[in-house]
Structures are given as structure tokens and as C-alpha cells.
C-alpha positions in Angstrom: 79.1 -123.0 157.6 81.1 -122.8 160.5 80.9 -125.7 162.1 81.4 -126.0 165.7 82.9 -122.2 165.3 82.4 -120.0 168.2 82.3 -116.6 169.1 85.1 -115.7 170.5 86.1 -113.1 172.7 88.7 -110.9 172.0 91.5 -111.0 175.2 92.3 -107.4 176.4 95.2 -107.2 177.0 97.5 -104.4 179.0 100.5 -103.6 180.7 100.4 -104.8 184.5 102.9 -104.5 187.7 104.4 -108.3 188.7 106.7 -109.2 191.2 109.3 -111.3 189.8 111.6 -113.8 191.7 115.2 -112.6 192.2 116.4 -116.6 192.1 118.1 -117.8 189.3 116.8 -120.7 189.8 113.1 -120.1 190.3 110.7 -119.0 187.4 108.4 -117.8 189.6 106.4 -114.4 189.5 102.6 -113.2 190.4 100.3 -110.1 189.8 100.6 -106.4 191.6 97.0 -107.1 192.4 97.0 -110.1 193.8 100.8 -110.1 196.1 100.7 -111.1 199.3 101.9 -108.2 201.8 103.5 -104.9 200.6 106.6 -106.4 199.0 106.1 -110.3 198.6 108.1 -112.9 198.9 108.2 -115.9 196.5 105.9 -118.0 197.1 108.0 -121.4 195.9 111.3 -120.8 197.2 111.0 -117.7 199.8 114.1 -115.5 197.8 112.7 -111.8 197.5 110.7 -110.7 194.6 111.5 -107.2 192.0 108.7 -105.7 190.8 108.6 -105.0 186.6 105.6 -105.1 184.1 104.5 -107.3 181.8 101.7 -107.1 179.2 99.1 -109.8 180.8 95.1 -110.7 180.0 93.1 -108.6 182.4 91.9 -110.1 185.6 90.4 -108.5 188.8 90.6 -109.7 192.1 87.1 -109.5 193.6 89.0 -110.1 196.8 91.3 -106.9 197.0 88.9 -103.6 198.7 91.6 -100.5 198.3 
């Protein structure tokens, strides 16, 4: 018997576009579908950000309607 065991859903991941802060002193990043402008600035330190990709869990942004 497996008391306390729950059926865990498989975590779906995919290569995701993200924006990473260019500042060496900041580790902030934001998903492309959650960015605030076409070319976002860092929400933490206000530095420029650059686009890259990471393999992340899939999260949809219901607030974005394109």
C-alpha cells in the first residue's frame, strides 16, 4: 500500500523565450509572454535585458491576448 502517495501530474516543459538582465549584479529574468514592453527593462534594477531561451515548465499568460 502507498499511503500518502498522490498521483503526480507530469510537468510539461519546453524551450521558452526569456529576457535576462544584462547587469552582472542582477539575476533577474522574465518570460517573453510576461514582458511589459517590446524590449523590457529589468523590473529589479532597471538595466537593459537581452533575449535568450531556457527549458522551463509551460505557463500560459491569460492576460495576454495577441
